[in-house]
C-alpha positions as CSV (number, residue, x, y, z in Angstrom):
1,M,13.9,12.4,10.3
2,N,12.0,11.1,13.8
3,Q,14.6,10.3,16.3
4,A,12.7,7.4,17.4
5,I,12.8,6.4,14.4
6,L,16.4,6.7,14.0
7,N,17.4,5.0,17.1
8,A,15.3,2.1,15.8
9,L,17.3,2.0,13.1
10,A,20.7,2.4,15.1
11,I,19.3,-0.7,17.8
12,S,18.2,-2.6,14.9
13,L,21.8,-2.9,13.5
14,A,23.3,-2.9,16.3
15,L,21.7,-5.9,17.6
16,T,21.9,-7.9,14.1
17,L,25.7,-7.0,13.6
18,I,25.9,-8.6,17.2
19,F,23.9,-11.3,16.4
20,E,25.1,-12.6,12.6
21,T,28.7,-12.2,14.3
22,I,27.8,-14.8,16.9
23,F,26.4,-17.3,14.1
24,F,29.0,-16.5,11.7
25,F,31.6,-17.8,14.2
26,L,29.3,-21.1,15.2
27,A,28.8,-22.0,11.6
28,G,32.3,-22.2,11.6
29,K,32.9,-19.3,9.3
30,R,36.8,-17.7,10.7
31,L,38.2,-15.5,7.5
32,G,38.1,-11.6,8.2
33,K,36.9,-10.7,4.7
34,D,33.7,-12.6,5.0
35,L,33.3,-11.4,8.4
36,L,33.6,-7.7,6.7
37,L,31.3,-8.4,4.1
38,L,28.6,-9.9,6.8
39,V,28.9,-6.9,8.4
40,L,29.0,-4.2,4.9
41,V,25.8,-6.7,4.0
42,N,23.9,-5.7,6.6
43,V,24.9,-1.9,7.2
44,I,23.2,-2.2,3.4
45,T,20.2,-4.7,3.7
46,N,19.1,-3.7,7.8
47,P,18.3,-0.1,7.8
48,L,16.4,-0.5,4.5
49,V,13.9,-3.4,5.8
50,V,13.3,-1.5,9.4
51,L,12.9,1.7,7.3
52,C,10.7,0.1,4.7
53,H,8.6,-1.7,8.0
54,S,8.5,0.8,9.9
55,L,7.2,3.5,7.0
56,A,4.6,0.9,6.0
57,F,3.6,0.1,9.2
58,Y,2.7,3.6,10.1
59,Y,1.1,4.6,6.5
60,S,-0.8,1.2,5.9
61,Q,-1.7,0.1,9.2
62,L,-1.6,-3.4,8.0
63,N,-0.4,-6.3,9.9
64,A,3.4,-5.7,10.7
65,A,3.7,-9.6,10.5
66,L,2.3,-9.6,6.7
67,L,4.9,-6.4,5.8
68,L,7.7,-8.3,7.4
69,I,7.6,-11.7,5.0
70,P,8.4,-10.1,2.1
71,L,10.9,-7.6,3.2
72,E,13.0,-10.4,5.2
73,V,12.5,-12.7,2.2
74,F,14.1,-9.1,-0.1
75,A,17.0,-9.0,2.6
76,I,17.5,-12.9,2.6
77,V,17.9,-12.9,-1.5
78,C,19.9,-10.1,-1.6
79,E,22.2,-10.9,1.0
80,G,22.6,-14.5,0.0
81,A,23.7,-12.5,-3.7
82,L,25.7,-10.6,-2.4
83,Y,27.7,-13.3,-0.3
84,K,27.6,-16.0,-3.4
85,R,29.3,-12.8,-5.5
86,F,32.1,-11.7,-2.8
87,G,32.0,-14.3,0.1
88,Q,35.0,-17.1,-0.3
89,E,34.2,-19.1,2.7
90,F,30.4,-19.3,1.4
91,K,29.5,-22.8,0.1
92,R,25.7,-22.1,0.4
93,P,25.4,-18.6,0.6
94,Y,21.5,-18.5,0.3
95,L,21.2,-20.8,3.1
96,F,23.4,-19.3,5.3
97,S,21.8,-16.1,5.1
98,L,18.1,-17.1,5.5
99,S,19.8,-19.1,8.4
100,A,21.6,-15.9,9.7
101,N,18.7,-13.6,9.5
102,S,16.6,-16.8,11.4
103,F,19.1,-17.2,14.0
104,S,18.9,-13.4,14.2
105,F,15.2,-12.6,14.2
106,A,14.6,-15.2,16.6
107,A,17.5,-14.0,19.0
108,G,16.1,-10.5,18.7
109,V,12.5,-11.4,19.7
110,L,13.5,-13.5,22.8
111,L,15.7,-10.2,23.7
112,Q,12.8,-8.3,22.8
113,S,10.3,-10.4,25.6
114,V,13.1,-10.6,28.5
115,V,13.2,-6.9,27.9
116,Q,9.6,-6.4,28.0
117,G,8.7,-8.4,30.7
118,L,10.9,-6.7,33.3
């Protein structure tokens, strides 16, 4: 696998874990088992979404945002289902998943714009 793709996967996962952990605590969650679940869920979904997005964009040359929307919806639904099935503090697991992913995505876009502006 190309080193650039591996680097992108590692950076994306690390940032996602940081941002979604921050969101977890901002949302008032405290249970360690649910935090572990958040980490495991993102270890499953994030690399899959990033890899599928990268490969689809590379091979199809379609609009990157157009490719990202169904992949993010897939991640939100899968994560919500896992939070619902295995989580203890997630009263609205799909809303939590949507909110955490939105927070993480927005923080990533903001960070990227700051880094590119340097």
